[in-house]
C-alpha positions in Angstrom: -65.0 69.5 -100.8 -66.6 72.8 -100.4 -65.2 75.5 -97.6 -67.1 78.1 -98.7 -68.1 80.2 -95.9 -72.1 80.1 -95.5 -74.5 82.8 -93.9 -73.8 81.9 -90.3 -70.5 81.6 -91.2 -70.6 85.0 -91.8 -72.7 86.2 -88.9 -70.4 84.7 -86.6 -67.9 86.3 -88.2 -69.7 90.1 -87.7 -70.6 89.0 -84.0 -67.2 88.0 -83.1 -65.4 90.8 -84.6 -68.0 93.4 -82.9 -67.0 92.0 -79.6 -63.9 92.0 -80.0 -63.9 95.6 -80.9 -66.0 96.3 -77.8 -65.0 93.9 -75.5 -61.3 93.6 -76.4 -60.1 96.3 -78.2 -60.2 98.9 -75.5 -57.7 96.8 -73.2 -55.5 95.2 -75.9 -53.1 97.5 -74.8 -52.9 97.3 -71.2 -53.4 93.3 -71.9 -49.8 93.6 -73.2 -48.0 96.2 -71.9 -48.8 94.8 -68.1 -48.7 91.3 -68.7 -52.2 91.2 -67.6 -55.0 88.5 -67.9 -58.9 90.1 -67.9 -60.6 87.5 -65.7 -63.8 89.4 -66.3 -63.6 88.8 -70.1 -64.0 84.5 -69.5 -67.8 85.2 -68.4 -68.8 87.2 -71.7 -66.7 84.5 -73.9 -68.3 81.8 -72.8 -71.7 83.5 -73.0 -71.1 83.6 -77.3 -69.9 80.1 -76.9 -66.3 80.7 -77.5 -64.8 79.1 -74.8 -66.5 75.6 -76.3 -66.7 76.3 -80.3 -66.6 72.6 -81.1 -68.1 71.1 -78.5 -71.5 69.4 -78.9 -74.0 71.7 -77.4 -75.4 68.8 -75.2 -72.0 68.8 -73.8 -72.3 72.7 -73.0 -70.6 73.9 -76.5 -71.4 76.0 -79.1 -71.7 73.0 -81.5 -70.2 74.4 -84.4 -67.8 73.7 -87.0 -63.9 74.0 -87.3 -64.6 76.4 -90.0 -66.4 78.6 -87.4 -63.2 78.0 -84.6 -60.9 79.4 -87.3 -63.2 82.6 -87.6 -63.5 82.9 -83.7 -59.6 82.8 -83.5 -58.7 85.1 -86.4 -61.0 87.8 -85.3 -60.0 87.6 -81.4 -56.3 87.7 -83.2 -57.4 91.0 -85.2 -57.6 93.0 -81.6 -54.9 90.6 -79.3 -52.8 88.1 -79.8 -52.4 87.2 -76.2 -56.5 86.8 -75.5 -56.8 84.4 -79.1 -54.0 82.4 -78.1 -55.4 81.5 -74.4 -59.0 81.0 -76.0 -57.1 79.0 -78.6 -55.3 77.1 -76.3 -58.1 76.3 -74.3 -60.0 75.2 -77.2 -57.6 73.1 -79.3 -55.9 71.8 -76.4 -57.0 71.4 -73.2 -61.1 71.0 -73.6 -60.2 68.9 -76.9 -57.7 66.2 -75.8 -60.6 64.9 -72.9 -63.2 65.7 -75.6 -61.8 63.6 -78.1 -59.8 61.0 -76.0 -61.6 60.7 -72.8 -63.7 58.2 -71.6 -67.7 58.7 -71.8 -67.4 59.4 -68.2 -64.7 61.6 -68.4 -65.8 63.6 -71.2 -69.2 64.3 -69.3 -67.5 65.2 -66.0 -64.6 67.4 -67.5 -65.9 69.1 -71.1 -69.4 71.1 -69.8 -67.6 72.7 -67.0 -64.5 73.6 -69.8 -66.6 74.6 -72.7 -69.4 76.7 -70.7 -66.7 78.6 -69.6 -66.2 77.7 -65.4 -63.2 76.2 -65.6 -60.2 76.9 -68.6 -58.0 73.8 -69.5 -54.2 73.6 -70.2 -52.2 71.2 -71.7 -49.1 70.1 -70.5 -46.7 68.5 -73.1 -43.5 70.2 -73.1 -40.3 69.8 -70.6 -36.7 71.7 -70.8 -35.8 68.6 -72.3 -38.5 67.9 -74.5 -40.2 70.5 -76.9 -40.0 69.9 -80.6 -38.4 66.5 -79.5 -41.9 65.5 -77.7 -40.8 61.5 -77.3 -37.6 62.8 -74.9 -40.1 64.1 -72.1 -38.7 63.0 -68.7 -42.1 63.6 -66.4 -43.1 60.6 -65.4 -45.8 58.2 -63.5 -45.6 55.4 -61.1 -48.3 53.0 -60.1 -49.1 54.0 -56.3 -52.0 52.7 -54.9 -55.2 53.3 -56.6 -53.5 55.2 -59.1 -50.8 57.4 -60.2 -47.9 59.5 -58.5 -46.4 61.8 -61.4 -43.2 63.5 -60.8 -41.4 66.1 -63.3 -41.3 69.2 -64.8 -43.4 71.3 -67.6 -42.5 74.7 -69.2 -44.2 77.0 -71.3 -48.1 75.9 -70.6 -50.2 78.3 -71.9 -52.9 79.5 -69.3 -51.2 77.7 -66.4 -51.8 80.6 -64.1 -54.9 80.5 -65.1 -56.4 77.5 -65.4 -58.1 74.5 -63.4 -58.0 71.4 -65.7 -54.3 70.4 -67.1 -53.9 67.3 -69.4 -50.7 66.4 -68.2 -48.3 63.6 -70.5 -45.8 61.5 -68.6 -44.0 58.2 -69.3 -45.8 54.9 -67.5 -43.2 52.7 -68.8 -39.9 54.1 -69.6 -38.9 51.1 -72.0 -41.5 51.6 -74.7 -40.2 55.0 -75.7 -43.8 56.9 -76.9 -45.6 53.7 -76.4 -45.0 54.4 -72.9 -46.6 57.8 -72.3 -49.8 58.4 -71.2 -51.9 61.3 -70.3 -53.3 62.4 -67.0 -56.3 64.6 -66.0 -55.0 66.7 -63.3 -56.5 69.4 -61.1 -55.1 72.6 -60.0 -54.6 72.3 -56.2 -53.7 68.4 -56.0 -51.2 67.2 -53.6 -47.9 67.9 -55.1 -48.9 69.7 -58.3 -47.4 73.5 -58.3 -47.5 76.3 -60.2 -43.9 78.0 -61.0 -43.5 81.2 -62.7 -45.1 83.1 -65.4 -42.9 83.5 -67.9 -42.0 87.3 -69.4 -42.1 86.9 -72.8 -41.7 89.1 -76.0 -45.1 88.8 -77.0 -48.5 87.3 -76.9 -48.1 89.0 -72.9 -51.1 88.9 -71.4 -51.5 85.2 -72.0 -49.7 83.3 -69.0 -47.5 80.7 -70.0 -46.3 78.9 -67.5 -44.0 76.4 -65.5 -45.5 73.2 -63.7 -44.2 70.6 -61.2 -45.0 67.2 -59.8 -43.9 65.9 -57.0 -45.5 62.7 -56.1 -48.7 64.2 -57.0 -51.2 61.6 -56.5 -54.1 61.7 -59.1 -56.6 58.5 -58.8 -57.0 55.6 -62.0 -60.2 57.2 -63.3 -57.6 60.2 -64.6 -55.9 57.9 -67.0 -57.4 59.7 -70.4 -59.1 57.5 -71.8 -58.3 54.7 -69.1 -55.9 53.6 -71.5 -52.2 53.1 -71.0 -49.6 54.1 -73.6 -52.2 56.0 -76.0 -51.0 60.0 -74.5 -48.7 60.7 -77.5 -51.1 59.2 -80.3 -53.8 61.4 -78.6 -51.4 64.5 -78.1 -50.6 63.9 -81.8 -54.4 63.7 -83.0 -54.7 66.9 -80.4 -51.6 69.1 -82.1 -53.2 68.4 -85.9 -56.5 70.0 -85.0 -54.5 72.9 -83.2 -52.2 73.7 -85.8 -55.3 74.8 -87.4 -56.1 77.2 -84.7 -52.3 78.7 -84.6 -52.7 79.3 -88.3 -55.8 81.6 -87.8 -54.2 83.1 -84.8 -51.2 84.3 -87.7 -54.1 84.8 -89.9 -55.9 87.3 -87.4 -52.4 88.9 -86.5 -51.3 89.2 -90.3 -55.3 90.6 -91.4 -54.8 93.3 -88.8 -51.3 94.2 -90.2 -52.7 94.9 -93.4 -55.9 96.9 -92.5 -53.3 99.1 -90.7 -50.8 99.5 -93.3 -53.7 100.5 -95.5 -55.3 103.0 -93.5 -51.6 104.3 -92.5 -50.3 104.8 -96.1 -53.7 106.8 -96.8 -52.7 109.2 -94.6 -49.1 109.3 -94.8 -47.7 111.9 -97.2 -44.1 111.6 -98.7 -42.7 112.8 -101.4 -45.4 115.3 -102.7 -48.9 113.0 -101.8 -50.0 109.7 -99.5 -47.4 106.9 -99.9 -50.3 104.7 -100.7 -49.0 106.5 -104.5 -46.1 105.1 -104.5 -45.2 101.4 -106.3 -43.2 100.1 -103.2 -46.4 101.1 -100.8 -48.8 99.1 -103.3 -46.6 96.0 -104.2 -46.4 95.2 -100.5 -49.9 95.3 -99.6 -50.9 93.4 -102.9 -48.6 90.8 -101.8 -50.0 91.1 -98.0 -53.4 90.6 -99.8 -52.7 87.8 -101.8 -50.3 85.6 -99.5 -53.3 86.4 -96.7 -56.1 84.9 -99.3 -53.8 82.0 -99.6 -53.2 81.3 -96.2 -57.1 81.6 -95.4 -58.0 79.1 -97.9 -55.5 76.6 -96.6 -56.7 76.6 -93.3 -60.3 76.2 -94.2 -59.3 73.1 -96.3 -57.8 71.8 -93.5 -60.2 72.5 -91.5 -63.2 71.0 -93.7 -61.3 67.8 -93.9 -61.0 67.6 -90.2 -65.1 68.1 -90.1 -65.0 65.3 -93.0 -63.8 62.8 -90.8 -60.7 62.2 -93.2 -57.2 62.5 -92.5 -56.0 66.2 -92.1 -52.6 66.1 -90.8 -50.5 67.0 -94.0 -53.4 70.2 -94.7 -52.8 71.3 -91.2 -49.5 71.1 -91.1 -49.1 72.8 -94.3 -51.6 75.5 -93.1 -49.9 76.4 -90.0 -46.5 76.5 -91.6 -47.6 78.8 -94.4 -49.8 81.1 -92.3 -47.6 81.4 -89.5 -44.8 82.4 -91.8 -47.2 84.6 -94.3 -48.4 86.1 -90.6 -45.3 87.1 -89.4 -43.9 88.5 -93.4 -46.7 90.8 -93.3 -46.3 92.2 -89.9 -42.5 93.0 -91.0 -43.5 94.7 -94.2 -46.3 96.3 -91.6 -43.9 97.5 -89.8 -42.0 98.7 -93.1 -44.8 100.9 -94.5 -44.8 102.8 -90.9 -41.6 103.5 -91.2 -40.1 104.8 -87.9 -43.6 105.2 -85.9 -43.7 100.8 -86.9 -41.2 100.8 -84.3 -43.0 102.7 -81.3 -45.2 101.4 -79.2 -47.7 103.7 -80.3 -48.9 102.4 -83.2 -50.3 98.5 -83.1 -48.1 96.9 -85.5 -45.2 96.6 -83.3 -47.4 94.7 -81.1 -48.9 91.8 -83.9 -44.9 91.6 -84.9 -44.4 90.7 -81.4 -47.1 88.3 -80.7 -47.3 86.8 -84.7 -43.3 85.4 -83.7 -45.0 82.2 -81.4 -47.3 81.2 -84.4 -43.6 80.2 -86.3 -42.4 77.9 -82.9 -45.7 76.9 -80.7 -47.4 74.0 -81.6 -44.7 72.5 -83.3 -42.3 74.5 -85.2 -41.7 76.0 -88.7 -39.2 72.9 -88.8 -41.4 70.6 -87.3 -44.2 71.2 -89.5 -41.9 70.4 -92.4 -40.8 67.2 -90.7 -44.3 66.5 -90.7 -44.6 67.4 -94.4 -42.2 65.0 -95.2 -43.5 62.1 -93.8 -46.8 62.7 -95.2 -45.2 62.7 -98.1 -43.2 59.7 -98.0 -40.0 60.9 -97.4 -39.5 60.1 -94.2 -39.8 56.4 -92.6 
């Protein structure tokens, strides 16, 4: 298995890095401070193929591999975790569940507008009583004439306020547990579907996190993803496996940003007769940051390569997400420590990286859930 970067990967990294510095960096602080989603960025990102990275070209996407996708998310998150999170949720969740599990007609109808940035996608699994325990969801869909009527509530839905296409998990058979969960495609504006309040969050504040309400929301039969009942949970788990690679990449990007700022600051900040970069305590923090971030990157690229090769990758994706998110949290913590009092104020970006990266230990499966997944993959759980 070879997951070294090609010249094309390196060119993509340079292109996305330059785009992020030019278009996102000048507004990153405002995005966070004002909890603001910049709509004007969407067509610019779409033009570069950043909203359909792995979608085939014939469906309007960039047709790139999963390592390329990880690079895209990493480079955007080096500048803004908020923008990077919304891009990741749109690609990995909002688009991929339909792209991977939809019927031919569903894929041809819904995927191109998403990949081209004409619409943004959101994915609705989490509920007030069903987060890590996804099987406990209480949203139900009952047969209603020529379709289905959905009732229930979702929460913590990334992109809820800015999306037009939603993939919604609901129970169609209350007696079958996870085998009774079905995925539906719901359009914004459908009668009975309401986007609730936008959550006021610790970090990733420009990426809207929303509550969703369904009150006898009617959708036709052709909105059942894959035209198959009871396969929503399986499709959701496959979607999450791929999404975990992108969340690992998000943590990596924020960790890399913290590392870069720490190196720069340590050379500029003087104490005890010279730059703090000359102090062993600082040097060891930075050396450990570099080592752990490099290890996280290799784990992410391994999982991405296995996904593209079509071999089972759930264990590798869970391990990469677990390790990268905890490394990102650790690296941003060290960055604040290196910056001292300055790291605790908003004038220095490391405090934003610290707030943003915490989500990576929670979203798309908490660190505890990743350890459960790994234990099962290792044959330690039934």
